[in-house]
All heavy atoms as a GROMACS GRO file, in nm:
protein
  624
    1MET      N    1   0.086  -0.121  -0.004
    1MET     CA    2   0.001   0.003   0.007
    1MET      C    3   0.093   0.121   0.003
    1MET      O    4   0.183   0.140   0.080
    1MET     CB    5  -0.092  -0.002   0.123
    1MET     CG    6  -0.200   0.110   0.124
    1MET     SD    7  -0.298   0.078   0.269
    1MET     CE    8  -0.419   0.201   0.245
    2SER      N    9   0.059   0.207  -0.088
    2SER     CA   10   0.144   0.334  -0.101
    2SER      C   11   0.109   0.438   0.011
    2SER      O   12  -0.003   0.449   0.054
    2SER     CB   13   0.112   0.404  -0.239
    2SER     OG   14   0.188   0.519  -0.248
    3ASP      N   15   0.210   0.497   0.061
    3ASP     CA   16   0.191   0.603   0.159
    3ASP      C   17   0.234   0.737   0.095
    3ASP      O   18   0.346   0.772   0.079
    3ASP     CB   19   0.291   0.576   0.277
    3ASP     CG   20   0.279   0.676   0.392
    3ASP    OD1   21   0.226   0.791   0.374
    3ASP    OD2   22   0.343   0.647   0.503
    4ASN      N   23   0.122   0.809   0.069
    4ASN     CA   24   0.137   0.937  -0.018
    4ASN      C   25   0.204   1.044   0.064
    4ASN      O   26   0.246   1.147   0.007
    4ASN     CB   27   0.011   0.981  -0.066
    4ASN     CG   28  -0.040   0.901  -0.189
    4ASN    OD1   29   0.044   0.840  -0.250
    4ASN    ND2   30  -0.170   0.895  -0.210
    5VAL      N   31   0.217   1.032   0.195
    5VAL     CA   32   0.273   1.135   0.280
    5VAL      C   33   0.425   1.104   0.308
    5VAL      O   34   0.516   1.183   0.280
    5VAL     CB   35   0.198   1.163   0.414
    5VAL    CG1   36   0.272   1.256   0.503
    5VAL    CG2   37   0.059   1.202   0.378
    6ASN      N   38   0.454   0.990   0.359
    6ASN     CA   39   0.584   0.948   0.414
    6ASN      C   40   0.673   0.894   0.301
    6ASN      O   41   0.790   0.908   0.303
    6ASN     CB   42   0.581   0.866   0.528
    6ASN     CG   43   0.513   0.931   0.649
    6ASN    OD1   44   0.564   1.032   0.696
    6ASN    ND2   45   0.403   0.884   0.685
    7HIS      N   46   0.622   0.819   0.220
    7HIS     CA   47   0.697   0.737   0.118
    7HIS      C   48   0.623   0.725  -0.016
    7HIS      O   49   0.582   0.614  -0.055
    7HIS     CB   50   0.746   0.609   0.167
    7HIS     CG   51   0.832   0.613   0.292
    7HIS    ND1   52   0.960   0.657   0.286
    7HIS    CD2   53   0.805   0.582   0.420
    7HIS    CE1   54   1.013   0.653   0.407
    7HIS    NE2   55   0.926   0.614   0.491
    8PRO      N   56   0.590   0.839  -0.078
    8PRO     CA   57   0.510   0.821  -0.212
    8PRO      C   58   0.580   0.746  -0.316
    8PRO      O   59   0.694   0.770  -0.346
    8PRO     CB   60   0.492   0.973  -0.254
    8PRO     CG   61   0.575   1.053  -0.155
    8PRO     CD   62   0.637   0.972  -0.050
    9SER      N   63   0.515   0.647  -0.363
    9SER     CA   64   0.572   0.554  -0.467
    9SER      C   65   0.622   0.630  -0.588
    9SER      O   66   0.707   0.592  -0.658
    9SER     CB   67   0.482   0.439  -0.503
    9SER     OG   68   0.367   0.491  -0.558
   10HIS      N   69   0.548   0.742  -0.627
   10HIS     CA   70   0.588   0.815  -0.742
   10HIS      C   71   0.717   0.893  -0.721
   10HIS      O   72   0.767   0.959  -0.817
   10HIS     CB   73   0.468   0.910  -0.787
   10HIS     CG   74   0.417   0.998  -0.689
   10HIS    ND1   75   0.327   0.954  -0.594
   10HIS    CD2   76   0.443   1.129  -0.658
   10HIS    CE1   77   0.296   1.050  -0.509
   10HIS    NE2   78   0.357   1.155  -0.543
   11TYR      N   79   0.778   0.894  -0.606
   11TYR     CA   80   0.910   0.968  -0.578
   11TYR      C   81   1.019   0.862  -0.558
   11TYR      O   82   1.116   0.897  -0.512
   11TYR     CB   83   0.903   1.054  -0.460
   11TYR     CG   84   0.822   1.182  -0.487
   11TYR    CD1   85   0.734   1.232  -0.396
   11TYR    CD2   86   0.836   1.247  -0.611
   11TYR    CE1   87   0.657   1.349  -0.417
   11TYR    CE2   88   0.766   1.367  -0.625
   11TYR     CZ   89   0.673   1.421  -0.537
   11TYR     OH   90   0.608   1.529  -0.554
   12GLU      N   91   0.991   0.736  -0.590
   12GLU     CA   92   1.093   0.634  -0.581
   12GLU      C   93   1.136   0.576  -0.707
   12GLU      O   94   1.056   0.558  -0.803
   12GLU     CB   95   1.038   0.520  -0.491
   12GLU     CG   96   0.999   0.554  -0.350
   12GLU     CD   97   0.935   0.438  -0.268
   12GLU    OE1   98   0.920   0.324  -0.332
   12GLU    OE2   99   0.905   0.459  -0.155
   13THR      N  100   1.261   0.556  -0.712
   13THR     CA  101   1.319   0.481  -0.836
   13THR      C  102   1.410   0.376  -0.779
   13THR      O  103   1.518   0.407  -0.732
   13THR     CB  104   1.392   0.571  -0.932
   13THR    OG1  105   1.496   0.637  -0.863
   13THR    CG2  106   1.293   0.674  -0.991
   14GLY      N  107   1.371   0.256  -0.799
   14GLY     CA  108   1.458   0.140  -0.740
   14GLY      C  109   1.452   0.155  -0.586
   14GLY      O  110   1.357   0.156  -0.528
   15LYS      N  111   1.583   0.161  -0.530
   15LYS     CA  112   1.585   0.160  -0.392
   15LYS      C  113   1.613   0.307  -0.330
   15LYS      O  114   1.628   0.320  -0.214
   15LYS     CB  115   1.707   0.072  -0.345
   15LYS     CG  116   1.839   0.098  -0.400
   15LYS     CD  117   1.932  -0.008  -0.357
   15LYS     CE  118   2.068   0.007  -0.440
   15LYS     NZ  119   2.161  -0.093  -0.390
   16PHE      N  120   1.606   0.415  -0.417
   16PHE     CA  121   1.624   0.539  -0.361
   16PHE      C  122   1.502   0.636  -0.381
   16PHE      O  123   1.433   0.622  -0.482
   16PHE     CB  124   1.743   0.605  -0.434
   16PHE     CG  125   1.867   0.542  -0.424
   16PHE    CD1  126   1.923   0.458  -0.525
   16PHE    CD2  127   1.941   0.536  -0.303
   16PHE    CE1  128   2.041   0.391  -0.515
   16PHE    CE2  129   2.063   0.474  -0.286
   16PHE     CZ  130   2.104   0.400  -0.398
   17GLU      N  131   1.473   0.713  -0.285
   17GLU     CA  132   1.372   0.806  -0.294
   17GLU      C  133   1.432   0.941  -0.347
   17GLU      O  134   1.552   0.973  -0.335
   17GLU     CB  135   1.308   0.844  -0.161
   17GLU     CG  136   1.222   0.723  -0.119
   17GLU     CD  137   1.122   0.768   0.001
   17GLU    OE1  138   1.090   0.884   0.021
   17GLU    OE2  139   1.092   0.682   0.074
   18CYS      N  140   1.351   1.023  -0.422
   18CYS     CA  141   1.400   1.141  -0.480
   18CYS      C  142   1.470   1.222  -0.387
   18CYS      O  143   1.580   1.287  -0.419
   18CYS     CB  144   1.279   1.220  -0.538
   18CYS     SG  145   1.322   1.373  -0.628
   19ILE      N  146   1.431   1.244  -0.265
   19ILE     CA  147   1.491   1.336  -0.173
   19ILE      C  148   1.632   1.298  -0.134
   19ILE      O  149   1.720   1.375  -0.100
   19ILE     CB  150   1.403   1.359  -0.052
   19ILE    CG1  151   1.452   1.492   0.026
   19ILE    CG2  152   1.397   1.247   0.046
   19ILE    CD1  153   1.338   1.573   0.097
   20GLU      N  154   1.647   1.159  -0.129
   20GLU     CA  155   1.782   1.104  -0.105
   20GLU      C  156   1.888   1.145  -0.223
   20GLU      O  157   2.002   1.182  -0.184
   20GLU     CB  158   1.771   0.954  -0.084
   20GLU     CG  159   1.692   0.918   0.037
   20GLU     CD  160   1.664   0.767   0.037
   20GLU    OE1  161   1.653   0.706  -0.065
   20GLU    OE2  162   1.645   0.715   0.156
   21VAL      N  163   1.834   1.125  -0.340
   21VAL     CA  164   1.919   1.167  -0.460
   21VAL      C  165   1.945   1.314  -0.452
   21VAL      O  166   2.054   1.364  -0.488
   21VAL     CB  167   1.850   1.125  -0.586
   21VAL    CG1  168   1.932   1.165  -0.701
   21VAL    CG2  169   1.829   0.962  -0.587
   22MET      N  170   1.846   1.400  -0.428
   22MET     CA  171   1.864   1.535  -0.403
   22MET      C  172   1.976   1.578  -0.305
   22MET      O  173   2.058   1.660  -0.325
   22MET     CB  174   1.728   1.611  -0.358
   22MET     CG  175   1.620   1.614  -0.468
   22MET     SD  176   1.460   1.672  -0.421
   22MET     CE  177   1.502   1.834  -0.369
   23MET      N  178   1.973   1.507  -0.192
   23MET     CA  179   2.076   1.525  -0.085
   23MET      C  180   2.206   1.502  -0.152
   23MET      O  181   2.303   1.575  -0.127
   23MET     CB  182   2.046   1.434   0.028
   23MET     CG  183   1.928   1.477   0.116
   23MET     SD  184   1.962   1.629   0.203
   23MET     CE  185   2.108   1.562   0.308
   24GLU      N  186   2.213   1.396  -0.213
   24GLU     CA  187   2.351   1.353  -0.268
   24GLU      C  188   2.403   1.446  -0.379
   24GLU      O  189   2.519   1.474  -0.384
   24GLU     CB  190   2.338   1.206  -0.331
   24GLU     CG  191   2.470   1.144  -0.375
   24GLU     CD  192   2.561   1.118  -0.254
   24GLU    OE1  193   2.523   1.091  -0.150
   24GLU    OE2  194   2.683   1.119  -0.285
   25THR      N  195   2.310   1.494  -0.459
   25THR     CA  196   2.347   1.572  -0.576
   25THR      C  197   2.342   1.730  -0.550
   25THR      O  198   2.418   1.798  -0.617
   25THR     CB  199   2.261   1.542  -0.702
   25THR    OG1  200   2.125   1.568  -0.674
   25THR    CG2  201   2.275   1.407  -0.742
   26GLN      N  202   2.260   1.772  -0.463
   26GLN     CA  203   2.233   1.919  -0.445
   26GLN      C  204   2.294   1.962  -0.302
   26GLN      O  205   2.322   2.085  -0.289
   26GLN     CB  206   2.096   1.955  -0.453
   26GLN     CG  207   2.028   1.903  -0.575
   26GLN     CD  208   2.090   1.967  -0.695
   26GLN    OE1  209   2.119   2.074  -0.707
   26GLN    NE2  210   2.119   1.874  -0.792
   27GLY      N  211   2.308   1.872  -0.205
   27GLY     CA  212   2.358   1.909  -0.072
   27GLY      C  213   2.249   1.951   0.022
   27GLY      O  214   2.141   1.974  -0.014
   28VAL      N  215   2.291   1.951   0.147
   28VAL     CA  216   2.200   1.979   0.261
   28VAL      C  217   2.140   2.109   0.260
   28VAL      O  218   2.006   2.121   0.270
   28VAL     CB  219   2.268   1.956   0.396
   28VAL    CG1  220   2.175   1.998   0.516
   28VAL    CG2  221   2.322   1.811   0.416
   29GLU      N  222   2.213   2.219   0.226
   29GLU     CA  223   2.165   2.354   0.233
   29GLU      C  224   2.043   2.364   0.125
   29GLU      O  225   1.933   2.422   0.158
   29GLU     CB  226   2.268   2.452   0.208
   29GLU     CG  227   2.220   2.589   0.219
   29GLU     CD  228   2.340   2.692   0.214
   29GLU    OE1  229   2.452   2.660   0.260
   29GLU    OE2  230   2.319   2.804   0.161
   30ALA      N  231   2.069   2.316   0.006
   30ALA     CA  232   1.967   2.328  -0.102
   30ALA      C  233   1.844   2.246  -0.072
   30ALA      O  234   1.740   2.290  -0.093
   30ALA     CB  235   2.021   2.280  -0.236
   31VAL      N  236   1.857   2.131  -0.015
   31VAL     CA  237   1.754   2.038   0.013
   31VAL      C  238   1.666   2.102   0.129
   31VAL      O  239   1.546   2.098   0.134
   31VAL     CB  240   1.789   1.903   0.040
   31VAL    CG1  241   1.669   1.817   0.088
   31VAL    CG2  242   1.856   1.838  -0.085
   32ALA      N  243   1.736   2.163   0.232
   32ALA     CA  244   1.665   2.229   0.344
   32ALA      C  245   1.580   2.347   0.292
   32ALA      O  246   1.463   2.368   0.323
   32ALA     CB  247   1.770   2.272   0.448
   33ALA      N  248   1.636   2.422   0.195
   33ALA     CA  249   1.556   2.528   0.142
   33ALA      C  250   1.442   2.482   0.060
   33ALA      O  251   1.325   2.533   0.073
   33ALA     CB  252   1.648   2.622   0.053
   34PHE      N  253   1.464   2.372  -0.020
   34PHE     CA  254   1.358   2.311  -0.087
   34PHE      C  255   1.242   2.261   0.007
   34PHE      O  256   1.116   2.281  -0.024
   34PHE     CB  257   1.405   2.184  -0.162
   34PHE     CG  258   1.301   2.104  -0.226
   34PHE    CD1  259   1.234   2.136  -0.337
   34PHE    CD2  260   1.265   1.979  -0.157
   34PHE    CE1  261   1.137   2.049  -0.391
   34PHE    CE2  262   1.173   1.897  -0.209
   34PHE     CZ  263   1.104   1.935  -0.325
   35CYS      N  264   1.284   2.203   0.114
   35CYS     CA  265   1.174   2.161   0.214
   35CYS      C  266   1.083   2.268   0.271
   35CYS      O  267   0.961   2.254   0.275
   35CYS     CB  268   1.250   2.089   0.336
   35CYS     SG  269   1.312   1.924   0.292
   36VAL      N  270   1.144   2.384   0.292
   36VAL     CA  271   1.064   2.499   0.342
   36VAL      C  272   0.973   2.544   0.230
   36VAL      O  273   0.849   2.573   0.252
   36VAL     CB  274   1.162   2.610   0.388
   36VAL    CG1  275   1.074   2.742   0.413
   36VAL    CG2  276   1.237   2.571   0.517
   37CYS      N  277   1.026   2.551   0.114
   37CYS     CA  278   0.945   2.609  -0.006
   37CYS      C  279   0.832   2.496  -0.038
   37CYS      O  280   0.724   2.538  -0.060
   37CYS     CB  281   1.028   2.622  -0.124
   37CYS     SG  282   1.145   2.758  -0.115
   38ASN      N  283   0.864   2.369  -0.022
   38ASN     CA  284   0.760   2.271  -0.051
   38ASN      C  285   0.652   2.271   0.049
   38ASN      O  286   0.540   2.254   0.021
   38ASN     CB  287   0.824   2.135  -0.068
   38ASN     CG  288   0.775   2.060  -0.192
   38ASN    OD1  289   0.723   2.127  -0.283
   38ASN    ND2  290   0.785   1.929  -0.194
   39ALA      N  291   0.693   2.292   0.178
   39ALA     CA  292   0.596   2.295   0.293
   39ALA      C  293   0.494   2.409   0.258
   39ALA      O  294   0.378   2.400   0.280
   39ALA     CB  295   0.661   2.309   0.418
   40PHE      N  296   0.559   2.521   0.218
   40PHE     CA  297   0.475   2.642   0.186
   40PHE      C  298   0.375   2.613   0.076
   40PHE      O  299   0.255   2.642   0.085
   40PHE     CB  300   0.562   2.763   0.149
   40PHE     CG  301   0.476   2.881   0.102
   40PHE    CD1  302   0.417   2.964   0.194
   40PHE    CD2  303   0.460   2.904  -0.026
   40PHE    CE1  304   0.351   3.071   0.157
   40PHE    CE2  305   0.383   3.019  -0.073
   40PHE     CZ  306   0.327   3.098   0.023
   41LYS      N  307   0.423   2.541  -0.025
   41LYS     CA  308   0.336   2.502  -0.137
   41LYS      C  309   0.218   2.417  -0.093
   41LYS      O  310   0.097   2.446  -0.130
   41LYS     CB  311   0.416   2.431  -0.245
   41LYS     CG  312   0.324   2.370  -0.356
   41LYS     CD  313   0.401   2.276  -0.438
   41LYS     CE  314   0.416   2.135  -0.372
   41LYS     NZ  315   0.480   2.030  -0.454
   42TYR      N  316   0.242   2.322  -0.014
   42TYR     CA  317   0.141   2.235   0.038
   42TYR      C  318   0.036   2.307   0.130
   42TYR      O  319  -0.081   2.281   0.117
   42TYR     CB  320   0.187   2.109   0.114
   42TYR     CG  321   0.242   2.013   0.017
   42TYR    CD1  322   0.376   1.976   0.009
   42TYR    CD2  323   0.160   1.941  -0.075
   42TYR    CE1  324   0.426   1.880  -0.078
   42TYR    CE2  325   0.209   1.845  -0.167
   42TYR     CZ  326   0.338   1.818  -0.164
   42TYR     OH  327   0.381   1.734  -0.256
   43LEU      N  328   0.091   2.397   0.205
   43LEU     CA  329  -0.007   2.473   0.298
   43LEU      C  330  -0.087   2.570   0.204
   43LEU      O  331  -0.201   2.595   0.235
   43LEU     CB  332   0.079   2.558   0.399
   43LEU     CG  333   0.147   2.472   0.507
   43LEU    CD1  334   0.238   2.557   0.591
   43LEU    CD2  335   0.043   2.402   0.591
   44TYR      N  336  -0.032   2.632   0.118
   44TYR     CA  337  -0.086   2.730   0.027
   44TYR      C  338  -0.206   2.675  -0.049
   44TYR      O  339  -0.311   2.739  -0.063
   44TYR     CB  340   0.008   2.791  -0.073
   44TYR     CG  341  -0.038   2.906  -0.155
   44TYR    CD1  342  -0.051   3.042  -0.096
   44TYR    CD2  343  -0.078   2.885  -0.285
   44TYR    CE1  344  -0.083   3.143  -0.175
   44TYR    CE2  345  -0.123   2.996  -0.359
   44TYR     CZ  346  -0.137   3.118  -0.307
   44TYR     OH  347  -0.180   3.219  -0.376
   45ARG      N  348  -0.190   2.545  -0.100
   45ARG     CA  349  -0.298   2.495  -0.182
   45ARG      C  350  -0.382   2.394  -0.111
   45ARG      O  351  -0.479   2.339  -0.170
   45ARG     CB  352  -0.218   2.410  -0.301
   45ARG     CG  353  -0.159   2.282  -0.250
   45ARG     CD  354  -0.123   2.211  -0.370
   45ARG     NE  355  -0.097   2.068  -0.336
   45ARG     CZ  356  -0.034   1.985  -0.406
   45ARG    NH1  357   0.020   2.023  -0.516
   45ARG    NH2  358  -0.023   1.858  -0.354
   46HIS      N  359  -0.368   2.365   0.013
   46HIS     CA  360  -0.439   2.259   0.084
   46HIS      C  361  -0.593   2.273   0.073
   46HIS      O  362  -0.657   2.164   0.055
   46HIS     CB  363  -0.396   2.245   0.228
   46HIS     CG  364  -0.462   2.330   0.324
   46HIS    ND1  365  -0.430   2.467   0.339
   46HIS    CD2  366  -0.566   2.320   0.408
   46HIS    CE1  367  -0.504   2.525   0.422
   46HIS    NE2  368  -0.591   2.436   0.465
   47LYS      N  369  -0.649   2.381   0.076
   47LYS     CA  370  -0.797   2.399   0.067
   47LYS      C  371  -0.848   2.367  -0.078
   47LYS      O  372  -0.965   2.336  -0.092
   47LYS     CB  373  -0.843   2.541   0.098
   47LYS     CG  374  -0.836   2.557   0.253
   47LYS     CD  375  -0.949   2.491   0.318
   47LYS     CE  376  -0.952   2.531   0.464
   47LYS     NZ  377  -1.047   2.448   0.541
   48ASN      N  378  -0.755   2.379  -0.170
   48ASN     CA  379  -0.803   2.366  -0.320
   48ASN      C  380  -0.760   2.228  -0.370
   48ASN      O  381  -0.792   2.202  -0.490
   48ASN     CB  382  -0.750   2.473  -0.404
   48ASN     CG  383  -0.794   2.612  -0.361
   48ASN    OD1  384  -0.912   2.625  -0.332
   48ASN    ND2  385  -0.709   2.703  -0.348
   49LYS      N  386  -0.692   2.146  -0.294
   49LYS     CA  387  -0.654   2.020  -0.357
   49LYS      C  388  -0.682   1.903  -0.250
   49LYS      O  389  -0.787   1.844  -0.256
   49LYS     CB  390  -0.503   2.027  -0.403
   49LYS     CG  391  -0.468   1.901  -0.479
   49LYS     CD  392  -0.341   1.920  -0.555
   49LYS     CE  393  -0.317   1.799  -0.636
   49LYS     NZ  394  -0.173   1.785  -0.694
   50ASN      N  395  -0.587   1.875  -0.171
   50ASN     CA  396  -0.596   1.739  -0.090
   50ASN      C  397  -0.618   1.772   0.057
   50ASN      O  398  -0.603   1.678   0.134
   50ASN     CB  399  -0.472   1.659  -0.106
   50ASN     CG  400  -0.464   1.609  -0.251
   50ASN    OD1  401  -0.567   1.566  -0.309
   50ASN    ND2  402  -0.345   1.608  -0.313
   51GLU      N  403  -0.650   1.896   0.096
   51GLU     CA  404  -0.674   1.929   0.227
   51GLU      C  405  -0.589   1.865   0.330
   51GLU      O  406  -0.467   1.898   0.344
   51GLU     CB  407  -0.821   1.915   0.267
   51GLU     CG  408  -0.911   2.003   0.175
   51GLU     CD  409  -1.055   2.013   0.220
   51GLU    OE1  410  -1.080   1.970   0.326
   51GLU    OE2  411  -1.128   2.083   0.141
   52LEU      N  412  -0.634   1.770   0.409
   52LEU     CA  413  -0.552   1.716   0.528
   52LEU      C  414  -0.433   1.647   0.475
   52LEU      O  415  -0.327   1.658   0.543
   52LEU     CB  416  -0.638   1.611   0.601
   52LEU     CG  417  -0.575   1.553   0.726
   52LEU    CD1  418  -0.529   1.664   0.828
   52LEU    CD2  419  -0.666   1.462   0.797
   53GLU      N  420  -0.436   1.574   0.358
   53GLU     CA  421  -0.311   1.511   0.311
   53GLU      C  422  -0.208   1.616   0.284
   53GLU      O  423  -0.090   1.599   0.307
   53GLU     CB  424  -0.342   1.432   0.187
   53GLU     CG  425  -0.220   1.356   0.133
   53GLU     CD  426  -0.258   1.269   0.017
   53GLU    OE1  427  -0.310   1.167   0.037
   53GLU    OE2  428  -0.218   1.308  -0.095
   54ASP      N  429  -0.241   1.732   0.230
   54ASP     CA  430  -0.146   1.830   0.197
   54ASP      C  431  -0.090   1.890   0.328
   54ASP      O  432   0.034   1.926   0.335
   54ASP     CB  433  -0.209   1.950   0.117
   54ASP     CG  434  -0.210   1.908  -0.037
   54ASP    OD1  435  -0.159   1.797  -0.072
   54ASP    OD2  436  -0.249   1.987  -0.119
   55ILE      N  437  -0.171   1.903   0.429
   55ILE     CA  438  -0.116   1.956   0.561
   55ILE      C  439  -0.013   1.847   0.616
   55ILE      O  440   0.087   1.893   0.663
   55ILE     CB  441  -0.239   1.973   0.670
   55ILE    CG1  442  -0.334   2.090   0.616
   55ILE    CG2  443  -0.177   2.005   0.800
   55ILE    CD1  444  -0.268   2.230   0.604
   56LYS      N  445  -0.048   1.721   0.603
   56LYS     CA  446   0.050   1.626   0.643
   56LYS      C  447   0.176   1.625   0.574
   56LYS      O  448   0.282   1.603   0.624
   56LYS     CB  449  -0.022   1.481   0.636
   56LYS     CG  450  -0.132   1.459   0.738
   56LYS     CD  451  -0.189   1.320   0.726
   56LYS     CE  452  -0.297   1.294   0.818
   56LYS     NZ  453  -0.365   1.154   0.798
   57LYS      N  454   0.164   1.652   0.441
   57LYS     CA  455   0.288   1.661   0.356
   57LYS      C  456   0.375   1.781   0.396
   57LYS      O  457   0.491   1.775   0.411
   57LYS     CB  458   0.253   1.667   0.213
   57LYS     CG  459   0.201   1.540   0.152
   57LYS     CD  460   0.166   1.558   0.011
   57LYS     CE  461   0.114   1.429  -0.054
   57LYS     NZ  462   0.070   1.442  -0.197
   58ALA      N  463   0.299   1.898   0.428
   58ALA     CA  464   0.373   2.010   0.471
   58ALA      C  465   0.445   1.987   0.606
   58ALA      O  466   0.564   2.020   0.626
   58ALA     CB  467   0.275   2.136   0.492
   59VAL      N  468   0.383   1.912   0.696
   59VAL     CA  469   0.448   1.876   0.819
   59VAL      C  470   0.572   1.785   0.794
   59VAL      O  471   0.673   1.801   0.862
   59VAL     CB  472   0.345   1.807   0.913
   59VAL    CG1  473   0.410   1.741   1.036
   59VAL    CG2  474   0.243   1.911   0.962
   60TRP      N  475   0.546   1.695   0.703
   60TRP     CA  476   0.666   1.598   0.667
   60TRP      C  477   0.783   1.685   0.619
   60TRP      O  478   0.898   1.662   0.673
   60TRP     CB  479   0.622   1.506   0.561
   60TRP     CG  480   0.725   1.398   0.540
   60TRP    CD1  481   0.732   1.276   0.603
   60TRP    CD2  482   0.840   1.404   0.452
   60TRP    NE1  483   0.846   1.206   0.558
   60TRP    CE2  484   0.911   1.281   0.460
   60TRP    CE3  485   0.895   1.506   0.372
   60TRP    CZ2  486   1.029   1.253   0.397
   60TRP    CZ3  487   1.007   1.479   0.297
   60TRP    CH2  488   1.072   1.366   0.311
   61TYR      N  489   0.763   1.783   0.537
   61TYR     CA  490   0.874   1.860   0.486
   61TYR      C  491   0.938   1.950   0.591
   61TYR      O  492   1.054   1.977   0.597
   61TYR     CB  493   0.836   1.945   0.355
   61TYR     CG  494   0.833   1.865   0.242
   61TYR    CD1  495   0.715   1.816   0.180
   61TYR    CD2  496   0.958   1.829   0.176
   61TYR    CE1  497   0.721   1.735   0.062
   61TYR    CE2  498   0.962   1.753   0.065
   61TYR     CZ  499   0.845   1.704   0.009
   61TYR     OH  500   0.856   1.628  -0.105
   62LEU      N  501   0.851   2.005   0.689
   62LEU     CA  502   0.907   2.081   0.798
   62LEU      C  503   0.993   1.995   0.890
   62LEU      O  504   1.098   2.038   0.943
   62LEU     CB  505   0.791   2.153   0.863
   62LEU     CG  506   0.724   2.264   0.789
   62LEU    CD1  507   0.599   2.315   0.866
   62LEU    CD2  508   0.818   2.373   0.754
   63LYS      N  509   0.947   1.868   0.915
   63LYS     CA  510   1.020   1.785   1.001
   63LYS      C  511   1.155   1.754   0.938
   63LYS      O  512   1.256   1.744   0.997
   63LYS     CB  513   0.941   1.657   1.024
   63LYS     CG  514   0.837   1.673   1.133
   63LYS     CD  515   0.758   1.539   1.156
   63LYS     CE  516   0.655   1.554   1.261
   63LYS     NZ  517   0.580   1.432   1.279
   64LYS      N  518   1.155   1.729   0.794
   64LYS     CA  519   1.274   1.695   0.723
   64LYS      C  520   1.368   1.813   0.726
   64LYS      O  521   1.495   1.799   0.758
   64LYS     CB  522   1.239   1.666   0.579
   64LYS     CG  523   1.364   1.637   0.498
   64LYS     CD  524   1.449   1.521   0.547
   64LYS     CE  525   1.401   1.390   0.487
   64LYS     NZ  526   1.499   1.281   0.533
   65PHE      N  527   1.322   1.934   0.721
   65PHE     CA  528   1.401   2.053   0.738
   65PHE      C  529   1.464   2.065   0.877
   65PHE      O  530   1.586   2.079   0.887
   65PHE     CB  531   1.316   2.189   0.718
   65PHE     CG  532   1.389   2.305   0.752
   65PHE    CD1  533   1.472   2.367   0.661
   65PHE    CD2  534   1.370   2.365   0.884
   65PHE    CE1  535   1.545   2.485   0.700
   65PHE    CE2  536   1.447   2.481   0.920
   65PHE     CZ  537   1.527   2.540   0.825
   66ILE      N  538   1.388   2.032   0.984
   66ILE     CA  539   1.445   2.030   1.118
   66ILE      C  540   1.554   1.925   1.124
   66ILE      O  541   1.658   1.943   1.182
   66ILE     CB  542   1.331   2.012   1.227
   66ILE    CG1  543   1.243   2.127   1.222
   66ILE    CG2  544   1.400   1.980   1.352
   66ILE    CD1  545   1.115   2.116   1.293
   67GLU      N  546   1.526   1.798   1.069
   67GLU     CA  547   1.618   1.694   1.063
   67GLU      C  548   1.750   1.740   1.009
   67GLU      O  549   1.858   1.716   1.048
   67GLU     CB  550   1.564   1.577   0.995
   67GLU     CG  551   1.653   1.464   0.963
   67GLU     CD  552   1.592   1.352   0.869
   67GLU    OE1  553   1.469   1.326   0.897
   67GLU    OE2  554   1.671   1.315   0.785
   68LEU      N  555   1.748   1.806   0.891
   68LEU     CA  556   1.859   1.848   0.815
   68LEU      C  557   1.940   1.960   0.889
   68LEU      O  558   2.057   1.954   0.900
   68LEU     CB  559   1.823   1.898   0.676
   68LEU     CG  560   1.765   1.791   0.584
   68LEU    CD1  561   1.716   1.863   0.462
   68LEU    CD2  562   1.865   1.686   0.557
   69GLU      N  563   1.866   2.045   0.945
   69GLU     CA  564   1.927   2.158   1.028
   69GLU      C  565   1.998   2.100   1.158
   69GLU      O  566   2.098   2.156   1.193
   69GLU     CB  567   1.821   2.261   1.059
   69GLU     CG  568   1.778   2.348   0.945
   69GLU     CD  569   1.894   2.427   0.887
   69GLU    OE1  570   1.952   2.502   0.962
   69GLU    OE2  571   1.917   2.415   0.769
   70GLU      N  572   1.939   2.006   1.218
   70GLU     CA  573   1.994   1.948   1.336
   70GLU      C  574   2.102   1.843   1.313
   70GLU      O  575   2.169   1.788   1.408
   70GLU     CB  576   1.887   1.895   1.433
   70GLU     CG  577   1.791   2.005   1.486
   70GLU     CD  578   1.682   1.954   1.582
   70GLU    OE1  579   1.652   1.832   1.565
   70GLU    OE2  580   1.624   2.032   1.647
   71GLY      N  581   2.108   1.801   1.182
   71GLY     CA  582   2.213   1.701   1.149
   71GLY      C  583   2.163   1.562   1.194
   71GLY      O  584   2.260   1.472   1.200
   72THR      N  585   2.038   1.533   1.213
   72THR     CA  586   1.987   1.408   1.249
   72THR      C  587   1.952   1.326   1.129
   72THR      O  588   1.956   1.372   1.021
   72THR     CB  589   1.871   1.417   1.351
   72THR    OG1  590   1.763   1.479   1.278
   72THR    CG2  591   1.902   1.490   1.475
   73ASN      N  592   1.922   1.193   1.152
   73ASN     CA  593   1.884   1.104   1.044
   73ASN      C  594   1.760   1.035   1.079
   73ASN      O  595   1.750   0.910   1.072
   73ASN     CB  596   2.003   1.011   1.012
   73ASN     CG  597   1.980   0.936   0.883
   73ASN    OD1  598   1.898   0.976   0.806
   73ASN    ND2  599   2.048   0.825   0.858
   74ASP      N  600   1.657   1.107   1.124
   74ASP     CA  601   1.530   1.049   1.151
   74ASP      C  602   1.435   1.062   1.030
   74ASP      O  603   1.395   1.167   0.991
   74ASP     CB  604   1.457   1.126   1.270
   74ASP     CG  605   1.325   1.079   1.309
   74ASP    OD1  606   1.288   0.966   1.266
   74ASP    OD2  607   1.254   1.144   1.381
   75ASN      N  608   1.411   0.956   0.967
   75ASN     CA  609   1.337   0.946   0.834
   75ASN      C  610   1.186   0.941   0.858
   75ASN      O  611   1.110   0.902   0.771
   75ASN     CB  612   1.389   0.843   0.746
   75ASN     CG  613   1.528   0.849   0.707
   75ASN    OD1  614   1.559   0.969   0.668
   75ASN    ND2  615   1.609   0.748   0.701
   76GLN      N  616   1.133   0.993   0.965
   76GLN     CA  617   0.988   0.978   0.986
   76GLN      C  618   0.921   1.102   0.932
   76GLN      O  619   0.952   1.216   0.948
   76GLN     CB  620   0.953   0.963   1.137
   76GLN     CG  621   0.998   0.838   1.188
   76GLN     CD  622   0.933   0.714   1.120
   76GLN    OE1  623   0.822   0.715   1.079
   76GLN    NE2  624   1.024   0.606   1.112
   0.00000   0.00000   0.00000
């Protein structure tokens, strides 16, 4: 069963998720900035698209930002 918030299947290729490849190719600072922008996008559109799911996605990206800033490796 696909988890559209934590591990969306459309962001996976083989054994890597897109955000992992972004980390490897773009670096922590760029991915942290992306996370903030993506969280904003999901919050901005939530009433017009997926409502609660978009709020959950925004929270996921904000948690990922915190993880990157704190240098932790919590993939939740």
